[in-house]
C-alpha positions, -999 to 999 in steps of 0.1 A, spaced: 120 -418 271 151 -408 283 149 -376 310 163 -344 294 176 -326 322 193 -337 353 172 -320 377 146 -347 368 164 -373 368 177 -365 404 141 -360 415 133 -394 405 163 -411 422 151 -389 454 120 -401 452 133 -436 448 151 -426 480 122 -420 503 108 -453 497 138 -469 504 140 -456 538 114 -483 548 134 -508 539 167 -500 547 178 -522 581 203 -505 601 237 -528 596 271 -519 608 286 -514 573 328 -516 568 351 -530 542 351 -564 536 365 -597 529 391 -629 550 397 -660 527 388 -693 546 421 -709 547 425 -747 532 410 -778 552 417 -807 551 386 -825 550 346 -809 547 319 -811 568 295 -795 536 299 -793 502 275 -770 482 264 -766 440 295 -743 437 315 -776 439 309 -779 402 323 -745 388 355 -734 381 356 -698 393 380 -698 420 361 -677 442 328 -698 437 351 -725 446 360 -712 478 324 -713 492 322 -750 477 320 -759 514 302 -731 530 271 -749 550 253 -721 533 235 -742 503 252 -720 475 240 -719 436 257 -704 407 237 -677 386 219 -697 361 185 -695 344 174 -729 363 183 -713 402 158 -683 388 133 -706 378 135 -722 410 130 -693 429 100 -684 413 85 -718 415 88 -721 449 84 -685 453 118 -676 475 135 -642 479 168 -650 463 199 -635 482 226 -628 459 261 -622 474 289 -615 450 324 -609 450 358 -620 438 386 -640 445 414 -611 454 387 -593 477 397 -590 513 366 -584 532 348 -606 510 369 -634 529 361 -614 561 323 -620 559 326 -655 543 349 -665 573 320 -645 600 292 -656 582 288 -680 555 309 -706 576 289 -702 602 261 -731 609 237 -708 625 239 -681 597 232 -706 573 204 -722 587 189 -685 581 204 -685 547 189 -716 539 155 -718 552 143 -685 538 163 -678 508 176 -696 475 211 -684 477 236 -673 450 272 -668 448 284 -643 418 322 -639 409 319 -603 395 349 -610 372 329 -638 357 294 -620 356 300 -583 354 267 -581 333 251 -592 367 271 -569 391 268 -539 372 225 -539 377 230 -547 416 257 -524 420 236 -497 408 208 -514 427 226 -512 460 237 -472 452 206 -461 444 194 -478 479 223 -465 503 242 -438 485 275 -464 484 287 -498 472 314 -522 471 326 -559 478 312 -579 491 277 -566 476 249 -584 488 212 -582 475 179 -596 488 159 -593 454 123 -609 443 122 -642 428 127 -627 392 155 -609 402 143 -573 412 161 -556 439 146 -543 471 175 -544 497 212 -543 499 246 -541 518 282 -548 514 300 -564 542 279 -569 575 289 -587 609 274 -618 620 245 -609 644 233 -576 621 233 -600 590 209 -627 611 191 -599 622 185 -581 590 176 -618 569 148 -622 596 133 -595 591 133 -595 552 121 -624 556 93 -620 577 84 -586 558 81 -608 524 58 -629 542 37 -603 556 34 -577 535 43 -590 499 26 -561 481 48 -533 496 83 -551 491 68 -559 454 55 -522 448 94 -512 456 109 -536 437 92 -524 410 100 -484 417 139 -497 418 135 -514 388 121 -486 373 150 -463 386 175 -488 370 164 -489 336 161 -447 340 196 -444 350 209 -467 319 190 -448 291 213 -430 264 196 -405 238 204 -404 208 216 -370 197 212 -369 162 212 -327 161 247 -317 181 278 -309 163 310 -331 175 325 -320 205 354 -293 195 390 -286 205 377 -254 223 353 -273 245 381 -299 251 404 -273 262 376 -259 287 367 -295 299 407 -300 304 411 -271 327 380 -281 345 398 -313 351 431 -300 365 416 -284 396 419 -319 408 455 -328 398 481 -334 430 508 -318 406 532 -324 434 521 -364 442 507 -374 409 470 -384 399 441 -371 417 436 -349 448 424 -379 470 429 -411 493 427 -438 484 448 -430 452 437 -455 421 462 -456 393 436 -446 360 454 -456 331 428 -442 307 430 -409 326 467 -404 322 471 -421 286 443 -395 274 464 -365 293 493 -378 278 478 -378 241 461 -340 249 495 -330 260 517 -340 229 489 -334 200 481 -301 214 516 -288 229 504 -285 264 542 -289 284 519 -282 319 501 -313 314 527 -334 300 549 -328 334 515 -338 354 517 -370 336 551 -376 335 548 -368 379 524 -391 380 543 -421 364 573 -414 382 554 -412 416 533 -444 410 567 -461 398 587 -448 431 554 -456 454 547 -489 471 517 -495 451 546 -507 427 566 -541 435 597 -531 436 611 -561 446 589 -588 421 574 -562 391 540 -553 385 515 -532 403 489 -534 434 454 -522 425 455 -489 445 471 -467 472 451 -463 502 471 -430 512 478 -402 488 515 -409 482 509 -442 464 529 -459 496 504 -484 508 488 -505 487 457 -527 484 481 -556 478 462 -577 452 479 -577 418 455 -577 390 459 -586 350 439 -556 343 459 -529 358 493 -540 350 484 -546 312 468 -513 305 499 -496 326 525 -518 303 505 -498 277 509 -465 293 545 -467 298 556 -482 271 539 -449 253 553 -427 282 585 -439 270 583 -432 235 577 -399 245 601 -390 273 628 -417 269 630 -423 305 649 -453 318 627 -457 347 595 -465 326 615 -483 306 627 -504 336 591 -504 347 572 -519 316 605 -550 316 597 -556 354 560 -556 349 563 -580 319 584 -604 345 564 -603 370 531 -612 347 551 -640 330 564 -656 361 530 -655 382 503 -654 354 510 -668 325 494 -702 317 514 -731 298 486 -730 271 493 -684 266 467 -672 284 468 -649 311 453 -658 349 431 -625 364 451 -620 401 469 -624 431 454 -620 463 458 -592 487 461 -620 518 490 -643 521 502 -668 558 521 -644 579 552 -658 601 526 -671 625 500 -689 597 472 -660 596 458 -647 568 470 -611 564 465 -585 541 502 -577 526 521 -601 549 542 -616 517 552 -581 504 564 -562 536 600 -556 556 613 -548 591 641 -532 597 656 -559 614 648 -585 581 666 -562 555 695 -550 580 704 -587 585 698 -599 547 718 -568 531 742 -564 558 765 -536 544 742 -524 514 717 -514 541 723 -480 544 723 -472 507 693 -494 504 677 -478 537 680 -444 524 669 -454 485 636 -472 498 627 -447 528 630 -475 554 620 -444 581 594 -424 590 582 -418 552 584 -457 545 568 -466 577 534 -484 573 522 -498 608 536 -518 638 572 -526 625 569 -530 588 577 -509 562 565 -509 525 596 -499 500 590 -460 486 616 -441 467 614 -397 465 644 -396 453 662 -396 421 692 -422 413 714 -391 406 704 -375 442 709 -407 460 745 -414 443 755 -377 450 745 -387 485 764 -410 490 796 -400 465 791 -429 443 787 -431 409 748 -436 397 759 -472 379 775 -481 411 746 -473 433 721 -494 406 739 -519 407 739 -524 447 702 -519 446 698 -547 422 714 -568 444 698 -559 473 667 -564 456 677 -597 443 680 -606 478 647 -597 487 634 -614 458 652 -650 471 642 -643 505 605 -637 498 602 -666 476 602 -688 506 576 -672 526 538 -684 519 529 -672 479 490 -650 481 466 -672 466 461 -670 425 433 -670 409 439 -691 379 408 -680 358 417 -668 323 397 -638 315 389 -627 279 388 -590 282 417 -585 307 437 -608 283 429 -584 256 444 -553 276 474 -577 285 479 -584 248 476 -547 239 503 -538 269 522 -566 249 519 -548 219 527 -517 225 559 -528 250 570 -546 214 565 -514 194 577 -487 216 607 -505 233 616 -529 204 620 -562 226 616 -591 200 604 -611 235 574 -592 243 560 -596 204 568 -634 210 546 -634 245 517 -611 227 519 -639 196 515 -668 218 487 -654 238 471 -639 206 469 -675 193 453 -685 224 425 -662 224 421 -677 186 423 -712 197 402 -711 230 380 -684 232 367 -677 198 340 -698 185 329 -714 154 300 -691 148 326 -659 154 316 -653 190 336 -653 218 338 -665 254 341 -647 283 357 -669 305 387 -701 303 399 -730 323 412 -761 328 406 -764 292 365 -752 298 348 -722 286 315 -720 298 301 -683 297 291 -663 267 315 -630 262 305 -594 270 309 -560 250 343 -554 269 358 -585 258 348 -579 220 361 -542 223 396 -553 241 403 -584 219 395 -564 187 417 -530 197 444 -557 204 445 -578 172 437 -544 157 474 -535 171 491 -567 167 485 -564 127 501 -530 129 534 -541 140 538 -576 121 508 -568 89 501 -603 91 462 -597 79 448 -628 99 448 -600 129 429 -577 112 405 -601 96 400 -615 129 394 -584 145 369 -572 121 348 -605 120 345 -600 158 335 -563 151 312 -573 129 297 -598 155 293 -574 181 277 -546 158 250 -577 146 243 -590 184 254 -563 207 240 -527 190 207 -509 200 193 -489 168 172 -470 195 196 -454 215 227 -456 185 248 -474 215 261 -511 219 246 -533 251 271 -549 275 251 -584 266 246 -598 230 213 -609 222 219 -644 226 217 -645 262 195 -647 290 176 -611 297 182 -596 329 164 -570 344 179 -545 321 203 -547 292 230 -523 307 249 -495 280 281 -488 298 293 -449 291 314 -438 317 353 -449 316 364 -458 353 395 -480 357 388 -497 327 377 -479 298 341 -484 292 332 -511 263 311 -483 247 338 -459 241 363 -484 234 342 -500 205 339 -464 195 377 -462 188 379 -495 173 350 -482 148 365 -448 140 402 -469 133 386 -496 112 367 -468 92 400 -455 77 408 -493 64 372 -502 55 358 -468 41 328 -488 27 311 -499 60 299 -472 77 320 -475 107 327 -442 110 288 -425 114 280 -449 143 318 -439 159 307 -404 155 269 -409 164 282 -423 197 304 -397 205 277 -372 200 255 -395 223 278 -387 256 295 -356 252 272 -336 268 286 -349 302 324 -341 288 324 -306 304 314 -319 341 339 -346 344 361 -353 313 380 -376 335 351 -397 336 353 -402 297 392 -400 294 388 -427 264 360 -411 250 382 -379 246 406 -395 222 382 -395 196 377 -354 198 412 -351 190 410 -374 163 382 -358 146 394 -324 153 433 -327 150 448 -343 115 445 -383 116 467 -401 93 468 -434 73 505 -446 67 506 -470 38 540 -489 33 549 -508 4 579 -523 -6 609 -549 2 619 -535 32 583 -526 44 588 -542 80 619 -520 86 604 -490 73 573 -497 94 592 -503 130 610 -471 124 583 -449 119 559 -470 146 584 -464 176 575 -429 177 546 -422 197 520 -409 170 484 -415 185 466 -401 152 475 -423 131 474 -461 120 494 -482 99 489 -504 72 517 -526 52 528 -548 26 557 -562 2 535 -559 -28 502 -543 -33 474 -557 -10 437 -564 -9 429 -527 13 421 -496 -5 449 -484 10 471 -506 -3 465 -511 -37 482 -500 -66 509 -482 -51 537 -506 -53 570 -492 -72 597 -524 -82 627 -520 -62 614 -492 -41 600 -492 -5 575 -464 -3 553 -444 26 525 -429 17 508 -403 43 468 -405 35 439 -389 52 405 -399 42 423 -424 14 439 -392 3 474 -398 -1 508 -371 -6 535 -376 -30 550 -407 -9 584 -407 6 612 -435 4 628 -425 39 617 -426 78 629 -393 82 608 -379 52 575 -397 63 578 -383 97 587 -349 90 552 -352 69 533 -365 102 
């Protein structure tokens, strides 16, 4: 049974933490990873050589006898009664590479690991199901987490010790003590692992709340007001460092500000998006965003560039452009899509996962950000007469200085301010800046490039596909739709199986891992959005098939929520239920929104009841931490404000739809057809010789209108 109060929950955690003290060995902890440079020949090769993940392949020539996560490996550990050493990271992780260099490439370390443990390497991006469980475990053990994530577990996978980055000497000492402890006092270790496993189950429980009313607008206003105390109204984002771009936070606040007429919230969103676009976290030379900034002014990024960030931010900036018509946002969208197309697009139409933070510097050493940074001398030599304007524009001064002689480009003034200070017109300024950035891009292309993680992940492709669809919808650039359709076809052909399920991953024509809930949720969302701009029923049908598959194989009747893993997969310590919105929205919040929208087109399927029940199950947490449930909060606005189904029927339905859909209307969905369709919303509405728009709620429609202007007035 789920604990009824937070006090009960925290009491359990405290009891666990007391037991933890016996097992925590003193380690020096820091952030961690450094990329192993390519070798001409290899003294060692382990089982990871058979994998496709670039991260796992990076470790294929370690002297450690690494294995990939699989049932066979777990059975081997049980048979040999050997502890599991599970090390989790990802290809773009800087400190994962540091620990590899210091520990996993070292033969002395490898000997200790090989003698005492079954060693498993996991790419967290391929196996988020495993990562979620062990990340929760290390946070219960030590109160903090991160990558590399190193866990020692019983042969059955139940954890009892964990750490992030550990230097060589402490790593050896820790592993020797853990092996000795298991050998001499196995029962105590087993008892602790059992208690920790119970705790992992407890924090994952969701109560099926059947009695409460749905969250009200008054409650929502109060929750957002509580949230505003964390707003950095000058620099944007939240009052903290590091600063992460939180697309679902700003996406909800954009929706809230426009729907509820909250100009002060809109100003905050605008400030945040402008400062992010001005900051060093945005690549002014090559387009696209890095993962986060280490400082409060969005200046110095952690230089890895992830597909999931850029997909979500493309969508967010497109919506914000629809509201503001800010040309800065339009430029960010164009440059970000160009980056993704140039750097992350596979010839198949799929998108790769990331670019590493590290690259070779001028001395041949792997350094974070080496590909992206500039010295003043380099800029003066490259830009010559244009340097003075560029210097002012991108703060080649104390504001833009990073470390040593290096600068990271950052803006803090508008084009108008800079042009005025140089007594030139804005177009002359922009031409000068474009020319300067082109020179920098050409020069940068001569540098060693950051490593590419070229695996293709379904959920991240779903996020990028949605970004492209939104960019096309609000900017009306056909090239964005062409790229979206190519990606959608790739997903259809390469990632959807014959039984209607999805794969998680794809590389070199090979897919091996069953998909997780976020894979379904993002693709359903993207395909639904693609239907709204093309009215090609193929995408709506594909989305509905995936939705129905997910309901059959992921839904938990007891909690009224979706498990993260399918009932077709191997059972782990637990089946996680993911509800908190983080940098990527939770899989359950995305599914709840999908269900809500599909209910409007398929009202007899019961999707709406499921969506509302899911919202009831989590809404008790909105008051204290709205920002952690921001994607869920869209549903509060959907349920409490008018939500419209827009049906467009007639010969000119595409043109009419484009005029309507380019306006930001978050509380609506679109359906369209040249003639009567088989959706309830499109039946018996065709009038010969006319193109009509029907504005409906729950299937009940107002009198049709024949112009986009009239339709928008009704909306």
